[in-house]
KOLDO-273857 format. One record per atom (N, C-alpha, C, O): atom name; x, y, z. Coordinates in nm, 3 decimals, padded with zeros to 5 digits. Layout:
N
["CA" [X Y Z]]
...
// end
This chain:
95
["N" [-04.627 -12.456 18.909]]
["CA" [-04.525 -12.382 18.840]]
["C" [-04.417 -12.480 18.794]]
["O" [-04.371 -12.565 18.870]]
["N" [-04.381 -12.468 18.670]]
["CA" [-04.279 -12.557 18.614]]
["C" [-04.144 -12.485 18.612]]
["O" [-04.127 -12.385 18.542]]
["N" [-04.050 -12.538 18.690]]
["CA" [-03.915 -12.481 18.689]]
["C" [-03.822 -12.575 18.615]]
["O" [-03.853 -12.693 18.595]]
["N" [-03.707 -12.521 18.575]]
["CA" [-03.608 -12.602 18.505]]
["C" [-03.472 -12.575 18.566]]
["O" [-03.429 -12.460 18.575]]
["N" [-03.403 -12.681 18.609]]
["CA" [-03.268 -12.666 18.663]]
["C" [-03.174 -12.648 18.545]]
["O" [-03.165 -12.735 18.458]]
["N" [-03.103 -12.536 18.543]]
["CA" [-03.012 -12.503 18.434]]
["C" [-02.871 -12.549 18.468]]
["O" [-02.798 -12.600 18.382]]
["N" [-02.832 -12.530 18.594]]
["CA" [-02.697 -12.566 18.637]]
["C" [-02.702 -12.606 18.783]]
["O" [-02.767 -12.541 18.865]]
["N" [-02.631 -12.714 18.815]]
["CA" [-02.628 -12.763 18.953]]
["C" [-02.487 -12.812 18.984]]
["O" [-02.438 -12.907 18.923]]
["N" [-02.423 -12.746 19.079]]
["CA" [-02.291 -12.786 19.126]]
["C" [-02.298 -12.795 19.278]]
["O" [-02.404 -12.774 19.338]]
["N" [-02.184 -12.828 19.341]]
["CA" [-02.187 -12.843 19.487]]
["C" [-02.217 -12.714 19.560]]
["O" [-02.269 -12.717 19.672]]
["N" [-02.186 -12.598 19.499]]
["CA" [-02.211 -12.471 19.566]]
["C" [-02.293 -12.373 19.482]]
["O" [-02.309 -12.257 19.521]]
["N" [-02.346 -12.419 19.369]]
["CA" [-02.419 -12.330 19.278]]
["C" [-02.545 -12.399 19.226]]
["O" [-02.544 -12.517 19.193]]
["N" [-02.653 -12.321 19.221]]
["CA" [-02.778 -12.371 19.164]]
["C" [-02.839 -12.259 19.082]]
["O" [-02.856 -12.147 19.130]]
["N" [-02.872 -12.290 18.957]]
["CA" [-02.942 -12.194 18.871]]
["C" [-03.067 -12.262 18.819]]
["O" [-03.061 -12.371 18.762]]
["N" [-03.181 -12.197 18.841]]
["CA" [-03.308 -12.251 18.793]]
["C" [-03.382 -12.144 18.714]]
["O" [-03.372 -12.025 18.744]]
["N" [-03.456 -12.188 18.614]]
["CA" [-03.541 -12.098 18.536]]
["C" [-03.684 -12.115 18.583]]
["O" [-03.729 -12.225 18.613]]
["N" [-03.755 -12.003 18.589]]
["CA" [-03.897 -12.005 18.624]]
["C" [-03.976 -11.957 18.504]]
["O" [-03.921 -11.888 18.417]]
["N" [-04.102 -11.991 18.496]]
["CA" [-04.183 -11.946 18.381]]
["C" [-04.194 -11.794 18.375]]
["O" [-04.191 -11.726 18.477]]
["N" [-04.206 -11.744 18.254]]
["CA" [-04.228 -11.600 18.236]]
["C" [-04.358 -11.563 18.304]]
["O" [-04.454 -11.641 18.302]]
["N" [-04.362 -11.447 18.363]]
["CA" [-04.480 -11.402 18.435]]
["C" [-04.476 -11.438 18.582]]
["O" [-04.559 -11.389 18.659]]
["N" [-04.384 -11.522 18.623]]
["CA" [-04.372 -11.563 18.764]]
["C" [-04.254 -11.496 18.833]]
["O" [-04.223 -11.527 18.948]]
["N" [-04.186 -11.404 18.764]]
["CA" [-04.065 -11.344 18.819]]
["C" [-04.090 -11.258 18.942]]
["O" [-03.996 -11.232 19.017]]
["N" [-04.213 -11.214 18.965]]
["CA" [-04.240 -11.133 19.084]]
["C" [-04.220 -11.215 19.212]]
["O" [-04.195 -11.158 19.318]]
["N" [-04.232 -11.346 19.202]]
["CA" [-04.207 -11.432 19.318]]
["C" [-04.059 -11.435 19.355]]
["O" [-04.024 -11.471 19.467]]
["N" [-03.973 -11.399 19.261]]
["CA" [-03.830 -11.405 19.287]]
["C" [-03.782 -11.296 19.383]]
["O" [-03.681 -11.315 19.451]]
["N" [-03.851 -11.184 19.389]]
["CA" [-03.807 -11.073 19.476]]
["C" [-03.806 -11.115 19.623]]
["O" [-03.701 -11.106 19.686]]
["N" [-03.919 -11.161 19.681]]
["CA" [-03.912 -11.201 19.823]]
["C" [-03.825 -11.324 19.844]]
["O" [-03.766 -11.339 19.951]]
["N" [-03.815 -11.410 19.745]]
["CA" [-03.731 -11.529 19.757]]
["C" [-03.583 -11.490 19.766]]
["O" [-03.511 -11.540 19.852]]
["N" [-03.539 -11.403 19.679]]
["CA" [-03.399 -11.359 19.681]]
["C" [-03.370 -11.282 19.810]]
["O" [-03.263 -11.300 19.869]]
["N" [-03.462 -11.198 19.854]]
["CA" [-03.440 -11.125 19.979]]
["C" [-03.424 -11.221 20.097]]
["O" [-03.338 -11.201 20.182]]
["N" [-03.506 -11.325 20.102]]
["CA" [-03.496 -11.423 20.210]]
["C" [-03.367 -11.503 20.198]]
["O" [-03.303 -11.533 20.299]]
["N" [-03.328 -11.538 20.078]]
["CA" [-03.203 -11.612 20.058]]
["C" [-03.083 -11.529 20.100]]
["O" [-02.988 -11.582 20.158]]
["N" [-03.085 -11.400 20.073]]
["CA" [-02.972 -11.314 20.107]]
["C" [-02.955 -11.299 20.258]]
["O" [-02.847 -11.263 20.304]]
["N" [-03.059 -11.326 20.334]]
["CA" [-03.049 -11.321 20.481]]
["C" [-02.988 -11.448 20.539]]
["O" [-02.952 -11.450 20.657]]
["N" [-02.976 -11.551 20.460]]
["CA" [-02.921 -11.679 20.507]]
["C" [-02.769 -11.670 20.523]]
["O" [-02.700 -11.615 20.437]]
["N" [-02.720 -11.724 20.632]]
["CA" [-02.577 -11.719 20.662]]
["C" [-02.492 -11.794 20.559]]
["O" [-02.383 -11.749 20.524]]
["N" [-02.540 -11.906 20.512]]
["CA" [-02.463 -11.991 20.420]]
["C" [-02.468 -11.943 20.274]]
["O" [-02.397 -11.997 20.189]]
["N" [-02.549 -11.844 20.245]]
["CA" [-02.564 -11.795 20.108]]
["C" [-02.459 -11.687 20.080]]
["O" [-02.454 -11.585 20.149]]
["N" [-02.377 -11.711 19.979]]
["CA" [-02.277 -11.615 19.937]]
["C" [-02.337 -11.518 19.835]]
["O" [-02.307 -11.399 19.836]]
["N" [-02.422 -11.573 19.746]]
["CA" [-02.484 -11.492 19.642]]
["C" [-02.623 -11.545 19.613]]
["O" [-02.643 -11.666 19.600]]
["N" [-02.718 -11.455 19.603]]
["CA" [-02.855 -11.489 19.562]]
["C" [-02.904 -11.375 19.475]]
["O" [-02.908 -11.260 19.519]]
["N" [-02.940 -11.407 19.353]]
["CA" [-02.988 -11.302 19.262]]
["C" [-03.076 -11.365 19.155]]
["O" [-03.077 -11.486 19.135]]
["N" [-03.148 -11.278 19.088]]
["CA" [-03.225 -11.326 18.974]]
["C" [-03.190 -11.243 18.852]]
["O" [-03.157 -11.125 18.863]]
["N" [-03.199 -11.306 18.738]]
["CA" [-03.167 -11.243 18.611]]
["C" [-03.291 -11.252 18.523]]
["O" [-03.351 -11.358 18.510]]
["N" [-03.329 -11.140 18.463]]
["CA" [-03.448 -11.140 18.378]]
["C" [-03.414 -11.164 18.232]]
["O" [-03.494 -11.224 18.160]]
["N" [-03.299 -11.118 18.185]]
["CA" [-03.261 -11.138 18.046]]
["C" [-03.354 -11.065 17.950]]
["O" [-03.419 -10.967 17.986]]
["N" [-03.358 -11.113 17.828]]
["CA" [-03.442 -11.053 17.724]]
["C" [-03.588 -11.087 17.751]]
["O" [-03.620 -11.204 17.776]]
["N" [-03.678 -10.988 17.746]]
["CA" [-03.818 -11.014 17.783]]
["C" [-03.891 -11.113 17.692]]
["O" [-03.987 -11.176 17.736]]
["N" [-03.848 -11.129 17.568]]
["CA" [-03.916 -11.221 17.476]]
["C" [-03.842 -11.352 17.456]]
["O" [-03.901 -11.451 17.415]]
["N" [-03.712 -11.353 17.483]]
["CA" [-03.632 -11.470 17.451]]
["C" [-03.591 -11.554 17.571]]
["O" [-03.573 -11.675 17.558]]
["N" [-03.575 -11.491 17.687]]
["CA" [-03.520 -11.561 17.803]]
["C" [-03.625 -11.580 17.912]]
["O" [-03.717 -11.500 17.927]]
["N" [-03.608 -11.688 17.987]]
["CA" [-03.689 -11.709 18.106]]
["C" [-03.615 -11.651 18.226]]
["O" [-03.492 -11.655 18.229]]
["N" [-03.686 -11.597 18.325]]
["CA" [-03.620 -11.547 18.446]]
["C" [-03.543 -11.660 18.514]]
["O" [-03.589 -11.773 18.520]]
["N" [-03.425 -11.626 18.565]]
["CA" [-03.336 -11.726 18.625]]
["C" [-03.300 -11.685 18.767]]
["O" [-03.266 -11.569 18.793]]
["N" [-03.307 -11.781 18.859]]
["CA" [-03.264 -11.763 18.997]]
["C" [-03.128 -11.828 19.012]]
["O" [-03.109 -11.943 18.971]]
["N" [-03.033 -11.756 19.070]]
["CA" [-02.899 -11.810 19.091]]
["C" [-02.864 -11.802 19.238]]
["O" [-02.877 -11.696 19.300]]
["N" [-02.819 -11.915 19.295]]
["CA" [-02.783 -11.922 19.436]]
["C" [-02.644 -11.984 19.445]]
["O" [-02.618 -12.089 19.388]]
["N" [-02.555 -11.917 19.519]]
["CA" [-02.422 -11.972 19.547]]
["C" [-02.408 -11.976 19.699]]
["O" [-02.435 -11.878 19.768]]
["N" [-02.364 -12.091 19.750]]
["CA" [-02.355 -12.110 19.894]]
["C" [-02.213 -12.149 19.936]]
["O" [-02.127 -12.178 19.853]]
["N" [-02.193 -12.149 20.067]]
["CA" [-02.066 -12.191 20.125]]
["C" [-02.097 -12.280 20.244]]
["O" [-02.156 -12.235 20.342]]
["N" [-02.057 -12.407 20.235]]
["CA" [-02.076 -12.498 20.347]]
["C" [-02.208 -12.574 20.350]]
["O" [-02.229 -12.655 20.440]]
["N" [-02.295 -12.550 20.255]]
["CA" [-02.423 -12.621 20.249]]
["C" [-02.470 -12.623 20.104]]
["O" [-02.445 -12.529 20.028]]
["N" [-02.536 -12.730 20.067]]
["CA" [-02.585 -12.740 19.929]]
["C" [-02.691 -12.634 19.904]]
["O" [-02.777 -12.611 19.989]]
["N" [-02.687 -12.570 19.787]]
["CA" [-02.786 -12.466 19.758]]
["C" [-02.929 -12.519 19.755]]
["O" [-03.023 -12.446 19.789]]
["N" [-02.947 -12.645 19.714]]
["CA" [-03.082 -12.702 19.713]]
["C" [-03.141 -12.707 19.853]]
["O" [-03.259 -12.680 19.872]]
["N" [-03.057 -12.742 19.952]]
["CA" [-03.105 -12.750 20.090]]
["C" [-03.144 -12.612 20.141]]
["O" [-03.246 -12.597 20.208]]
["N" [-03.062 -12.512 20.111]]
["CA" [-03.094 -12.376 20.154]]
["C" [-03.223 -12.329 20.089]]
["O" [-03.309 -12.271 20.155]]
["N" [-03.237 -12.354 19.959]]
["CA" [-03.358 -12.313 19.887]]
["C" [-03.482 -12.380 19.945]]
["O" [-03.584 -12.314 19.963]]
["N" [-03.475 -12.508 19.974]]
["CA" [-03.590 -12.579 20.033]]
["C" [-03.629 -12.518 20.167]]
["O" [-03.747 -12.498 20.195]]
["N" [-03.528 -12.490 20.251]]
["CA" [-03.555 -12.433 20.383]]
["C" [-03.620 -12.295 20.370]]
["O" [-03.716 -12.265 20.440]]
["N" [-03.566 -12.211 20.282]]
["CA" [-03.620 -12.076 20.265]]
["C" [-03.761 -12.081 20.206]]
["O" [-03.847 -12.004 20.247]]
["N" [-03.785 -12.170 20.111]]
["CA" [-03.920 -12.184 20.055]]
["C" [-04.019 -12.228 20.162]]
["O" [-04.132 -12.180 20.164]]
["N" [-03.977 -12.318 20.250]]
["CA" [-04.067 -12.362 20.358]]
["C" [-04.095 -12.246 20.453]]
["O" [-04.209 -12.227 20.496]]
["N" [-03.990 -12.169 20.486]]
["CA" [-04.010 -12.053 20.574]]
["C" [-04.106 -11.952 20.513]]
["O" [-04.192 -11.899 20.582]]
["N" [-04.091 -11.926 20.384]]
["CA" [-04.181 -11.832 20.316]]
["C" [-04.324 -11.886 20.311]]
["O" [-04.420 -11.811 20.327]]
["N" [-04.337 -12.016 20.289]]
["CA" [-04.469 -12.078 20.288]]
["C" [-04.537 -12.061 20.423]]
["O" [-04.654 -12.025 20.431]]
["N" [-04.462 -12.087 20.531]]
["CA" [-04.517 -12.070 20.666]]
["C" [-04.556 -11.925 20.692]]
["O" [-04.661 -11.897 20.750]]
["N" [-04.471 -11.832 20.648]]
["CA" [-04.498 -11.690 20.667]]
["C" [-04.627 -11.649 20.596]]
["O" [-04.711 -11.582 20.655]]
["N" [-04.642 -11.690 20.471]]
["CA" [-04.761 -11.651 20.396]]
["C" [-04.885 -11.725 20.443]]
["O" [-04.995 -11.671 20.433]]
["N" [-04.870 -11.847 20.494]]
["CA" [-04.985 -11.917 20.553]]
["C" [-05.034 -11.842 20.676]]
["O" [-05.155 -11.826 20.696]]
["N" [-04.940 -11.796 20.759]]
["CA" [-04.978 -11.719 20.878]]
["C" [-05.045 -11.587 20.838]]
["O" [-05.144 -11.546 20.900]]
["N" [-04.992 -11.523 20.737]]
["CA" [-05.050 -11.398 20.688]]
["C" [-05.192 -11.421 20.638]]
["O" [-05.281 -11.341 20.666]]
["N" [-05.212 -11.528 20.564]]
["CA" [-05.345 -11.561 20.513]]
["C" [-05.443 -11.588 20.627]]
["O" [-05.556 -11.540 20.625]]
["N" [-05.400 -11.665 20.726]]
["CA" [-05.487 -11.696 20.840]]
["C" [-05.525 -11.568 20.916]]
["O" [-05.640 -11.551 20.954]]
["N" [-05.428 -11.481 20.937]]
["CA" [-05.455 -11.355 21.006]]
["C" [-05.551 -11.268 20.926]]
["O" [-05.642 -11.207 20.982]]
["N" [-05.530 -11.263 20.795]]
["CA" [-05.619 -11.184 20.709]]
["C" [-05.761 -11.238 20.714]]
["O" [-05.856 -11.161 20.725]]
["N" [-05.775 -11.371 20.706]]
["CA" [-05.910 -11.429 20.707]]
["C" [-05.982 -11.399 20.837]]
["O" [-06.102 -11.374 20.835]]
["N" [-05.912 -11.400 20.950]]
["CA" [-05.975 -11.367 21.079]]
["C" [-06.022 -11.223 21.081]]
["O" [-06.134 -11.194 21.123]]
["N" [-05.936 -11.133 21.034]]
["CA" [-05.968 -10.991 21.042]]
["C" [-06.064 -10.948 20.931]]
["O" [-06.143 -10.855 20.951]]
["N" [-06.060 -11.012 20.818]]
["CA" [-06.151 -10.976 20.708]]
["C" [-06.295 -11.007 20.743]]
["O" [-06.386 -10.937 20.701]]
["N" [-06.315 -11.114 20.820]]
["CA" [-06.451 -11.151 20.859]]
["C" [-06.512 -11.047 20.955]]
["O" [-06.635 -11.034 20.962]]
["N" [-06.428 -10.975 21.029]]
["CA" [-06.478 -10.878 21.125]]
["C" [-06.514 -10.744 21.060]]
["O" [-06.589 -10.665 21.118]]
["N" [-06.462 -10.720 20.944]]
["CA" [-06.487 -10.592 20.875]]
["C" [-06.624 -10.598 20.809]]
["O" [-06.656 -10.694 20.739]]
["N" [-06.705 -10.494 20.832]]
["CA" [-06.836 -10.488 20.771]]
["C" [-06.826 -10.412 20.640]]
["O" [-06.761 -10.308 20.633]]
["N" [-06.891 -10.463 20.538]]
["CA" [-06.885 -10.399 20.407]]
["C" [-06.987 -10.288 20.396]]
["O" [-06.996 -10.223 20.292]]
// end
């Protein structure tokens, strides 16, 4: 996935994601909003033909890039565990 950093400050990060990938933003924003250091986490869709979906993160006391990396790693671990559990149980189901 190719992302583009639109704005980067000490407490703000805005990145654009490719069109069609915005469904990934929902669990990401939900996880970011649970973080203590996150003041604001949201995504903007804009015009469906002209704009790319944008993720915006504002933090307090920690760089937004660090928070985003940590949350992405946590989500990766969560989905890896989910995949492993599914593979174990899917093999037991008879078609």
